[in-house]
N, C-alpha and C positions, 0 to 999 in steps of 0.2 A: 595128061590132064583131061582130054576128051573122054577117055574111058571112065575116069572118076565122075565126070558129069553124067555119063550114061548110067553108071551105077546108082548115083543119087536120084536120078530121074526114075529109075526102076523101083527104088526104095519108096519114093513118093507115090508111085502108082500102086504099089502093093498096099501101102497104108490106106490110100483112098478106096481101094477095093474091099477093105475090111479083113484082109489076110496079110498083115505086115510081116516082113522078114524079121527074124530074131537073131540076136547074138548068142542065145542060150542053146547049148548042145542038145538039150532035151527036145528041141523042135526038129531034129534031123528027120525023124520018121514022118513028120507032117509036111515036109518039103519047104519049110520056111527058114531053115538054118542059113543065115546070110552068107557065111564063108563058103558053104557048099553051092549055093545058088550062083555066087560070084565065080566060082571055079568052073561050073558047067557053062555059064553064059559067056564069060570073058577069059577063060583059061588063067584066072588068077589063082595062085597057090592058096589053099585054105588058110595056111598060117599067115600069109600076106594079107588076105582078106580080113582075117580076124584083127590084125594089127591096124589096118586101115579103119575099120569100124571103131576100134578102141580110140584111136587118135581123133577121129571125127566126133566122137562123144565128148572127149576131153576138151576139144576146141569149140564145142557148141554147134557143130554142123548137124549132128544127130542127137536125138533123145530117145530113151526107152520109156514108152508111155502105154497107157491102157487105151486100146482102140474101141473096145466094146465093153461097157459096164455090165451088160447082161451076161455075157460069156466070160468076162474078165480076161479076154485075150489081150496080151501085151505084145508090143513090137517096136520096131524102129520107125521113127518119124523124123523127116527132114525139118530142121529148125533153123538152118543157116545155109551159107554157101561157101564154096571153096575159092571164090574169086576175091 
């Protein structure tokens, strides 16, 4: 559960910095693809990371929103908690 909190904290920091992580495969080359970032930082298998993100979106913990209207950049935003 602590790793999940760390992941959500990092997702929130990425959103605040204007370079949010994304669940979209197209962002792999930008370094924002969430399952890949989770794999490199916490050794979470990419398939597991993708499932975690999907579940968190279903449960209202994460949302996929536009962070910058000018660039139309979209990404993951923390909208709930796991506690």
